[in-house]
N, C-alpha and C positions, 0 to 999 in steps of 0.2 A: 458563477460562483467566485469569480475573481482570478481565474487562470489568465496569464498574460497572452498566451498564444497556443491554445489547444490545437493539435493536429492529429489526424489519423497517421499512424506510423507507416512509413514507406517500406516496402520489401526490398528496395534497391540496396546494393547492387546485385544481390543474388537472385531476385525474382522481380518481375514486373508487377506493378499493382500494390495494393495495400498488404500489410502484414496482418495475418489473421491467426486465431488460435485453432487448436484441433477441432473445435466445435463451430468454426466459421465466424467467430466474433472478431470485430475489429479491436485493435489495440490503439488506445488514444494516449498520446503524451501530452500532459497538461501541466506546464510549469507554473508554480505558485511562488509568491514572495516567501522569504524565509519563514518557517512555521514557528509558532510560539510553543513553549513548554508550559506545563502547569505553573511553574515558578514565575513565568513572565506575566501571568494574568493579574489584572487589577480592575478597579471600577471603571477606569478609562480604556483598558485593553481587555475586552472580554473574550476575544478569540473566536467569535462566532461569525466571522466573515465581514464585519463592518470595516470599511476602508481597506479591504483585501487582507485583513489580518485574521489568520486562523490558528487556533490551537490544534496540535496534531490529531488528538482523538476526536475533536469536534469535526474536523474536516473529514476524517475517515468515516465517521458516522453519517455525515451528510452525503458523501459520495455513494455510500452503500444503499442509501434510500432512493437513489435515482433508478427508475424502472429500466431493466436491462443491464445494469452494472452488476457484474458477477464477482469480480475481484478487483482489488486496488493494490498499488505498489507501495503503500505506506507500511513500513514495518514498525508497528506500535501495538500497545495493548498487552495481552497475555504473552508470556513466553511459552515455549513448547511444553515444558513440564506442567505449567499451570493449565494450559489448554487441555492436557490429557487427564487432569484431575476429575474423576467422576462427580465429585462434590460440586463442581462448577456447572454441571448440566450438559456436558458434552454428550451428544447422541440423543438428547431429549428434545431436539428441535428448538432450543433456546437461542442458538447461534452465539458464538463468542466474538464475532467480528474479526478485525484484523489481529494478527499476532506477530510477535517478534521472532526472527529465526534463532535457532539454537546452534546452528552450524552453517558454515559457508564452504562450498566445494569449488576448488580452482583446478581446472585442467591444465597440466603442464605440457610444454612442447615435447617432452620425451614420452608422453602417454600416461604418466603417473598422475594421481589426483592428490592435491594437498588439501587437508581439512583443517579449518580453523573453527574452534568451538567458542561459543559465547562465554564471556568471563563471568 
């Protein structure tokens, strides 16, 4: 698909072997060239993988079509409030695909948690 050097994430230094999810799935790190936004698209730059050029949502859609891929680390698409909107089909088996986070949580050295909300 155009990733320059996909690798199964190592569990080192905390554990020997590959890093796996709670369900025993491997985590694969797959770096891509800088992704295009919808504003970058044109007749010459369609963002569908030609010459390694991907538009963010197009890459997310293609990755999720791969059998066995359960989640991806691209934060794009619907935001949390949109994903929770029942009018968009949440819970109806339609699948909303990737979504943007609405908050990020940072553990601080003193044990407190700093929360940053999406603007």
